[in-house]
C-alpha angles and dihedrals in degrees: 000000000000089000090054089053099041098049097057092042091052091048092049093049091049091050091049091051090052091050095045096086087062088072113057134174121240123222091262092058096257116139113231134176128234092280093052094255115145117245115226112254092221089055089051090058096046117118093022096109130107134261096299090052089054092050098047096032095059097079132247094306091050093052090049090050092051091047089052091049093050090046091050091051092049091049091050091052092048095050092043092054091043093053093042090055097043102038098071132116094249090052098045100037112012115205091224090058092049091050093049094048092047090051092048093048090049087056092045091238108141094174091056090052090048091051090050089056091051092049094054109038114200138128091273092047090054092052094047091046090055088055095048092047091060097042093118093055099066135266095278091059089046091055092049091050091049092050092049092048091046091052090050094050091046090053091050091053093046092048090062090050092049091070091064089053090049091054092047092051095044096053098066090047091054090046091051091050089053089049091053090049091051091050091049090052090048094054091043088056091049091048091060091080106242105041122224101233092202093052090045091053090048091053092051089047090053090052094050096041093055091048090050091046092054092050093046089058097038103049098054091040092053092047092050092046094056092042094053092040092055090048090050092051091052092050092048091052091049091047093050093049092047092047092054089048091053096048098044089090089062088085088076102028122105126201114250092244092054092048091054091049 
């Protein structure tokens, strides 16, 4: 991507240097073109503003691109905070749920354990509930139900994380589109005959600012995505191992109705 940015910028700068002799300065300090026509002083200063001038001076498409970049950054922050809050041990496998299920299994009361799962909804509760609901069908069926429920809960967790990855991948594309727009504006300025150096510099600035904006959004988003994803994978492994430990006693547990029969 850096090569795509650097090559057009280098070409534009070289073209501007070739065109620069066309604009010369008279002895009195007035800037004139090759035909001796004076260049407007205001035109000479154009494109020399700061960041806000770059944003609002890049045309309608440029403003839309910057709005998309800011929106993408805001979305990345929202999903990062959302995943950081929800993907935690106390959210995925609450200790109170584990204690209740362990107590119920020690008593051999499957219905009590199932009610505990319904009272404290969480990914682990959903997996355990799928096991308790198939207790009459044999341990092999229970394991299959647990594996299916675990895959479903893992997919739900990863789907939330995917949005951070989407934001991190979208940002460089938006930045590259802004770079292309800036290069188009640069060459349009050069094609006018006698280039306005200030406008040309503003166009190059637009190209580089959008590239930088895309990277500023993408790099932190990508770092946060992998950090939270690795944490989620560790929690999922812990949850799976703990679930299998809790349900191993189902080999010898009978449902209350069967016991009465």
